[in-house]
N, C-alpha and C positions, 0 to 999 in steps of 0.2 A: 614575451609571448609565451602562452601556455597552451598545450594541446587541449582540444575541446571536441566533444561529440554530443549529438542528441541521439538517444536510443529509444525506440518504441518497444515497450515491454508488454508481456502477455499476448504477443502476436508474433507471427513470422512474416506478416504482410506490412510493408512500409506504409506509414501514415494511418495505421490502425492502432489499437491498444492504447497505452499511456506513455507519452514521451517524458523522458528525464534528461536534463542537461547535465553533462559530466565534465567538470573542469579538472584536468589531470595535472599532476606535479604542481599542486597549489600551495606548497609550503611557502610561508612568507606573506601570504595574503592576510589582511586584518579581518576581524569580524565584520567591520563596516563595509569593506570591499566585497566580502562574500554576500552579505545581505543585499548590497546594491546590485550585484550581478544577478542574484535570484529575483529581485524585483524587476530587473530589465528583461530577463528571459520570459517572465510572466507565466512560466509553467507551474504545475502544481508543486514540483520539487526540482531543485538544482543541487548537485552534490559537488564536493571538493575532496579530491584524493590527496592524502597526506602521508607522511612517514609514520609508521606505527610507533606507539609508545608502550605497548604491552607485549610481553613475550608470548610467542605463539601466533601473533597476528601477522597476516601478509601485507596489510595496508590499513590505514585509518580513513574513515569517511565522516565528513560533516554534511548534514542534510538541512537545506533551507527551503521554506515556502516563500512566496513573495513578501511575507510579513514577519516571519519568525523562524527560529531554528527548531528542528525536531530531533529527539534523541534517537529515533529509529524510524524507518519507513520501509515498506516491502518492495514496491516497484523500483525505487531508487537504489536499493541494495542490489537487486538482480541486474538492473540496467548498468550500474556502475561496474559490477563484476564482469559483465559481458564486455564493456568498453575497455577495461584495463587488460583483460586477457587478449582481446583483439589487437590492442596497441603494443602488446609484448611487455607491459610494465609489471605484470604479475604472472606467475606460472602455477597452475594447479598442481598439487601433489596428490597422486592417486585419485584424481578427479575431485579434489576438495580445496577450497580456500577458506580462510578465516578472516572475517572483517571485524575491525575494531570500530565501535561507535559509542555514543554516550550511554547506551544501555549495557555495554559490555562487548563480549565477543559473540559474533554471529557466524555459525558454520554455514557454508554454501557448498552444494555439490553441483558438478557440471558433467553433462554427458553429451557426446557428439561434438562436431566441429562446424564452424561457419553457420549457414542457415539452418542446419540440423541441430544446433546446440540447444540444450534444454537445461535450465538452471532451477535449483530448488534451495530454499532457505529454511532454517529451523527458527520458528517464531520464539521470541522471548516468552517466558512464563506469564500467563495472563492473571490479572487480579480483577475479579468480577464483583460489582456492587449493584444490587437492585436499585432501581429508581424508586423514590417515594411515590405514594399515590398522587400527591399534588404534582410532582414532576412528570409522572406518566400521563396524567390528564392533560397537562400543558403540551406535552409532546404530541399527543393525539390531535390537538387543535392545530399544531404546526403542520403535521402530515396530512390532515384532513381525511384520515382513514383509521379504522380500528385495528388493533393487533390481531394476529391469528388466534383462534380460539384456544384458551388454556395457556397462553403465554403472556409475559409481561416484559417490558424493556429493562435493560441493565446497562451500566457503564462498564466497559471492558478496557482495562489499562494494559497495553502491550508496549509501552513507551509513548506512542500516540494514545490518546484516550478517546475511544469511540463510544457513543451511545448506540446500542444495537437493538433493533426491533424486528420481529418477524411479522410480516403481513399475510393476508389470507392466501395469496398465491402469486405466481410470477406476473400474471397479467395486471394485478393490482399494483405491483412494484413498477412495472413499465409505464403505467398510466399516471403515476403519482406526480402531483404538482405542488410540492410543499411551499409554505410561506417562508421564503429564504431570509427576508428581513427579520422575521420573528425567530427563525432558527439561529441566525447570527447572534442575536441578543441572548438567546437561551444558552448557546455554546459558551459565550463569554461569561455568563453568570455561573455556569456549571464548571468552567475551567476545562473544557474538553476540546478535542480537535475538530469533531464534527459528529454527524449522525449517519450511520450505515443501516440500511434496511434490506431485507431479503424476503423472497417468497419462493415456493417450490414450483417447478415445472411439472406438469402431468406426464410429459414424454419429451423425447429429444436427447441430444448429446449432453446438454447441460442439465444438472439436477436442480440447480437454483439460479435465480436472477438476483443480482446485487446492485444497489446504487449507494453511493457515498457522497454526502453533501458537507461542505466545510466553508460556508460563506463567511463565518467569523474570522477565518484565516485567509480570506481573499480568494477562495476557490469555491465557486458556486456549486459545481459538481465535478468530482474527481473521476476521470474517465474509467480507469480500472485500478482498483486500490488493493495492494497486497496486504497492508496492515488491517484494512477494513475486512477483507475476506478471512484473514487469520483470526480476527476478533469474532467474526460470525461463527467460525469453527469452534472457538473456545466457548462461546455462548451456547452453541448446540450441544457440546459435551456437557455443559452445566445443566441443561434442561433435559438431557437424556435422549436426544434425537441423533447423536453421533457417538460412535463407540470405537474402542481400540480396533485398529485394523481397517476401519472404514476409509473410503476414498471417494471423491466426487469431483465434478467439474462445475465451476461457477461461471456463468456468463455475466459480463458487465460491459457497459460502454455504448450499447446500441442507441441509447437515448440522446447521446451527444455525438453520434456518428463515428465512434471510435471503438467498435466492437472488439472485445478481447475475451480470452478464456484463461481461467485460473485453475490450476490443478491443486486440490487440497487433499491432504491425507493425515491420518493419525497413527502414530507408531511409538510405542514405548511411553505413552502418555503425553507425547509432544505433538504439536501441530506443525505440519510442513506445507509450505506454499510455493508453487513454482509455475514455470511456463517458458515460452519462447521469448526471444529478443532479437531485434534487428536494428542496425545502425542506419540512420537516415541523413545525418549531417555530420561532417567532420571539418575541422579547421583549427584556428587558434584564437585565443582571447588576448587582446592587447593590454596585458598587465604584467 
């Protein structure tokens, strides 16, 4: 029997935000067992807490979608850190943890306790590749909407590989009904995790609205995506609409009834993504 939690991330309200299943003390589980558990939970990601193998790491994490393993993901990283601290399995040092995963070491900062806890991770360095004209045109057909004036989509690799596109405004993003079957085929051909789109709000607490689609990986729409929002920030830095010292809040999840808020900032040329987390389920996995 292994301890198990489900944590809602990017929200302090149970049953909002994005849930991640966290299997703790998972040393000894095989790859096949991990993938089977992830398929069974049917959440966008399920994580497995393991003994670290790299000096300086507080723990190691493996991250699975229902169909495959990811080298890194945002909300699973924050949710797992929350679960492990809550369970007393790791202890922050000066408000900081270091997670080991397939992309390397990921620094995480924590402030507050319990329901007031806020977590923030440092995104891996992004590699950005513009889409070709043919690929961009195909994506327009999938989305059924043009890009924001003066912008063009790009592939942003932060471990997960997201195709990122800016649309005219937040309202356009909210109303979007992409062709998910065509998107799944496109994602497979491009070798990407999915498609993340965003548009700007004219007013309100959130500066942008984000949506992330990954039907090729068995996730029609990810409720609130950390790596997707981190990729959006890297994309915005690349096109000059986000600068050193800037910060903003991204809203995501309303379209699937899981509203969440992602705090994004840029400091020292690095992108930081964070928010709240709350445990909604605790128990054991019978393995």
